[in-house]
N, C-alpha and C positions, 0 to 999 in steps of 0.2 A: 504494500500500500504506500502510496506516495505522500509527500508532505503537503500541508494545506496551502501554504503560500510560497512555495519554492519548487525547484525542479527535482530535488533529491528523492531517492527511493530507498534510502538507507534503513536497515532494520537493526542496526547494532544497538545493544543495550547491555546493562549489567546482568550477569547471570547469578541468580540466587542459588544458594546451596540446596541440595536435594533434601538433606536432613533438616527437619523443622524443630529439632530439640536444641537447647543451648549446648555449646561445647563443654566437654568435661573439665577443661582447665579454667573455666570461668567460675569464680567463687563469689560473685556478687549476687545478692538476692533480688527478686523482682520488686520488693518494697523499696530497696535502696535505689533501684533504677527509676522508679516512679518519683521518689523524692528528688533525685537529680534532675529529672525532666521538669518537675514543678519549679525547682530552684532556677533553672535556666530560663523557663518561660517568664518568671517574675522579673528577671533581668531584662526582658524585652526581646529575646531571641525567637526567631521563627522556628516552626517544627523541623524544617530541613537543616537549619543551622544547629539545632539541638542534636539531630541525628549525626551530623558530621563530627561534633564534639565528642559524642558518646563513642563513635567509631574510632576516632583518632587518639583520644586521650584516655578513654576508659576501657578500650578493647571490646566493646559491645558491637558486634557486626550487625545484628538484626535485633531491634527492640522487641519485635513481635515474638521471636523465639524465646526470649527470656521472660517477658511479662504476659504474653498471650494476647496482647492488644497493641495496636499501632500507637505512635506518638500522639497523633491528633485526637484519637479516641480517649487517650489518657488525659489529655488537656481538656477535652470536653467534659469528662467525668469530674474533673476538679474545678471546672468553671474558668479555665484559663485559655480557652481556645480564642484565636484572633477573630475579630468581628468580620473582617473581609477575608475570604479564602486567599491563600498565598499566591496561587497562580493568577488570580484576578488582580491582586494587589500589584504584582510585578508588571502586568500588562498595562495597568493604569499609569504606573510610574513611567513606563516607556512612552506611552501616549503623551504624557505631560512634557517629557523631555523633547519629544519631536515637535510639540506645539511651541515650546520655547524657542527651539531652533528655527521654526518657521516664522516666528515673530521677528527674528533678526534677519533671516534670509527669505524674503517673500517669493523670490523667483525659483526656489529650489523645488522643481516639479517632482523629482524622485521622492523627496521627503514627504511631500503632500500625498503621493500615492501610497507610501509606506504607512502613513498615518491612517489612511482609509482602511488598509489591511489590518492594522492593529486594533482600530476601533471596531471593525467587524468581528474580530476575535473576542473583544471585550463583550460585545452584545451577545455573541454566541454562548460564551461561558455564563453570562448572567442569566440567559434564558434557560440553560440546562442545569442550573443549581437544583439539588434534590429537595432541600427544604425551602420554605418561602422566605429565605433570607434576602435574596436579591431577585426580586421578580422582574424589575425593570431598571435599566440603567439609561440615563440620558446625559449626554455630555454637551454642555453649552458654553458659550463665551459670555461673560457678564458685560452688559453694556456700560455700566458706570465706571468700574475700575479696571476692566480688562482681565479680571481673574477668571480662572477656569472653574466652572461649577459642575457638580455631579449630582444627579438625583438618584437616591437609593430609596426605593419603596420598601417598607417593612424593616429596614435596618436602622435608619436614623430618624429622629423626629424633630430635633432642634436644628437651628441654623447656625453654622459657624462662619458663614460668609457675612462680613459686617455690612456690606453694601446692599445686599438684596435680601429683603425679608418677605419671601413669598409663602404661600400656603403649603407648597410642597417642601420636602426636606432638601435644603440647598446647602452644599458644602464647598468650601474653597479647598481644592485638591492639594494645594501646597501645604496647608495646615494639617491635612489628613496624612500626608506622606512625610511630614517632618522636614520639608525643604522648601 
């Protein structure tokens, strides 16, 4: 199967081990792993960053083989899951950086085309969310200050964008992404 917005047909990916039991040399308990995951999440790390730290520093290759559940499910059980799914967050971050580039370079047609592709991926991901967390995503440009707004139905109720107080939930994406 080919890629969505490129010509590649690559199928390379990481190979998971056949055995689903934790290795015999691993002496850490599942309770300790869950405590580490919660500690890292409280520091503000994403689930993929937590997995990388556990793999590289603590020798835990697969959290699911040790605890029986994945990192995101552990975070949801403890109420520490991120509000926006990680893949959607990174696509929004990419769209914002492309928009900032387009504000400086208005004649860059390739970036305009790539922005359309990224925004279509954002809409596709928001449409396919399993829970009613992100039912609809609308990306607008604010008329007053030029900030980028995002409408999240069922996620946010207050407005973070200081210039637009609309009835829908309006957020300034820079404040949301910390940049």
